[in-house]
C-alpha positions in Angstrom: 0.0 0.0 0.0 1.5 3.3 -1.1 0.8 6.7 0.3 -0.1 9.4 -2.2 3.2 10.8 -3.6 5.2 8.2 -1.7 6.8 5.4 -3.7 8.3 2.2 -2.3 11.7 3.5 -3.4 11.3 6.6 -1.2 10.3 4.4 1.8 13.3 2.1 1.2 15.6 5.2 1.0 14.3 6.5 4.3 14.8 3.1 5.8 18.4 3.0 4.6 19.0 6.5 5.9 17.5 5.6 9.3 19.9 2.5 9.4 22.8 4.7 8.5 22.1 7.1 11.4 21.8 4.1 13.8 25.0 2.6 12.4 26.7 6.0 12.9 25.6 6.1 16.6 27.0 2.6 17.1 30.3 3.5 15.4 30.6 6.6 17.6 30.6 4.5 20.8 32.9 1.9 19.2 30.4 -0.9 19.3 30.7 -1.5 15.6 33.0 -0.5 12.8 32.1 -0.5 9.1 33.8 -0.2 5.8 32.4 0.2 2.3 33.4 -2.8 0.2 32.2 -2.4 -3.4 28.5 -1.5 -3.2 28.0 -3.0 0.2 29.0 -2.0 3.7 30.6 -4.6 5.9 30.1 -4.2 9.7 32.1 -5.8 12.4 31.9 -5.7 16.2 34.0 -2.7 17.4 36.6 -2.5 20.1 34.2 -1.3 22.8 33.8 -3.9 25.5 30.5 -4.5 27.2 32.1 -5.9 30.4 30.2 -3.7 32.8 26.9 -4.5 31.1 27.7 -8.2 31.1 28.5 -8.0 34.8 25.2 -6.3 35.5 23.3 -8.9 33.4 25.2 -11.8 35.2 24.3 -10.3 38.6 20.6 -10.2 37.8 20.8 -13.6 36.1 22.1 -15.1 39.4 19.4 -13.4 41.4 16.6 -14.6 39.2 18.1 -18.1 38.9 18.1 -18.3 42.7 14.5 -17.1 42.9 13.4 -19.5 40.3 15.2 -22.4 41.9 13.4 -21.6 45.2 10.1 -21.3 43.4 10.7 -24.7 41.7 11.4 -26.2 45.2 8.1 -24.7 46.5 6.2 -26.1 43.5 7.7 -29.6 44.0 6.9 -29.5 47.7 3.3 -28.6 47.0 3.1 -31.5 44.5 4.4 -33.9 47.2 2.0 -32.5 49.8 -1.0 -33.1 47.5 0.1 -36.4 46.1 
């Protein structure tokens, strides 16, 4: 479905422009690097490390794993009590 005065080509161009802006932001913070190779652009993970973010995720993963393990124990105990 096309909007009046808006072709599929225009929408694709806007989509590409939006991706270019997003790629630029990721490059600014060194999460990715890109290079033009022929008509394509190759992207690679950049030098920025996400160690702080991974530590934060791991901390919450441990917390939730512990909670879920306790909940699993509760469920199993309830099954035993009823059975």
